[in-house]
Phi, psi and omega in degrees: 000153175286143176243142187237152170245130179250114186258347185220087176222124180276137181299319180292313183282001182273350183282116181291150188302323181295319179296316180295318179299316180295323177296315179299318180301320185275334190235333182219068186298337180298331179287324180289335181292347176287346184234139181292334181198175181298319184301322179290325176294314180301319178297316179297316187288327189251354184289155179297149175251167184278330183220165176296319180299316178297320179296317183292338178299334179296332180299326182295332178299321183272321182304324183291336181256354177269081179261174178302329182282325186264344183304318178302324178300310182290319184291322178302315181289327175297311183294320178300312179295321181295324181281313187285318188257343186242350182056040179284132171262338186213138182214126170255121177260130180241145181189168177257109185298328180301325183281000173254016177251156184299130184291336184282349180279164177289164180300315181295323178293321179292321176300318180297332182276350185298322181299322180291327176295314179301318180294319178298313179298316181298314181290320183292332184271357178254100183224135185293330182287338176231079191282074175259134173288122183233155171205171184245145168245121180271130185262120160293165185223137183297340184252010175259150180291162182305318184300321180289315180296322177296321178295327178294318177298313180298320180295320178301320180289333183276346186231058183294342178291339180242336191244132181249355180177181177232164184217167171233121183235186178105008180100110184293348176281359180251008185277332196312309185289345184239024187301316179299322179295316181290325175298316179299319180295317178292322178298319177295319179299316179295323179294335178273000178082019182278145169286146186227138167221176180187143176290114187204146180055031174277317181246161178301334179267005183247031182262102184234088184299336181295337180274338187305316183298343183266356186255135174274328172228156180246119177290109184080271176070014188292336180288346177293302177292333182285315189231351182224050185295344177296343179275347185300317177301325178295316178296318180297317181295326182269359178068029179277144184245140175270134174263093185267128184239088193304313185293330181306316188290337174279328181283335183260357182079006179291327176229151178264340182214144178296337181296341177294341180284346181300320178298320180300309182291316182299314183290324178292315178298319180296324182273353182079027178263126181287147174234130169255124179276132187223170179262332183073287181225079188300325180289314178300331185264348190052044185222120177266159190302314180303330180282338170297315176298313183297320180297317178297323181290312184288338176267010177061031174281320177225164173253184183293326178295318179291324177301313179296322179297321179289322175300314181294320181298324181298317178290322183294328182260004178294130186293328186243012177268103192292335184282333181058027175222157172297137183301330177294323177296321178296316180298319179298321179294322180292321185276341187305314179301320181291321180292325180294330183279346182284000000 
């Protein structure tokens, strides 16, 4: 069977609509009363939005119910689906821990609780029945104050047993006025030895070249091959990988057709820039990772050779995958001496 590495999946957006609906039915029935039936909720939850900002508002629906007490419930079902239906060997979950703490507390109290959230996520995602290698990426957020984002960076450095890197989320079109602040945060993260990625060059208004040198991977980055292809040699030379999430761009109104991605893949392959195919928000999209690959293949965006190259790139750029190879390649190397003797 094919094995996959998922490098860009949000904890909030990973909850499939049926699981979320059942949780609401059992625990917050007032939310289900807004919809006449499950089908209407699923349509609301998964339908395309007009803008990235409108799309990101859906995250708040899930963030409010993903508390330290409920996270194991959601994560168990996430891991089960990822193992049974997606053949994931490796998974990086990203989220903002501050947004999983009680809103009625003070900022300092919420910061103090972030470590316990990270520990809950870390323990809940390590289960013998679904043996996926997992780690966490902690997200700074464009709409959180500097003090909170700085605490998130410090926390990532303090908990390497659970955390493999940091990210910046919240819509790349909101970075502009605070660019110096985010550069300082990333510079500090690199000085602490942290792996770095960040939502960047996703939208036409989110192109901030000053942040690129601080990123080991680029979250989305599709506007680079589309409108700033002069940057591709720089990315190739620095070994930076794009985390491309095909369905996202149709859900956020960034693209009108999946065929627009062909330019992204063609120019990146030509320039020697790696692409890891990801889901971003598998629950919001009702889309699992193998079907992202299949969709690109059946729409003639990539061929089978490119599909394999993207699978391999995902493992090679995984922050916590120690082998840096696709597991099938590792197995082949182990078996080669035995096969040669047959």
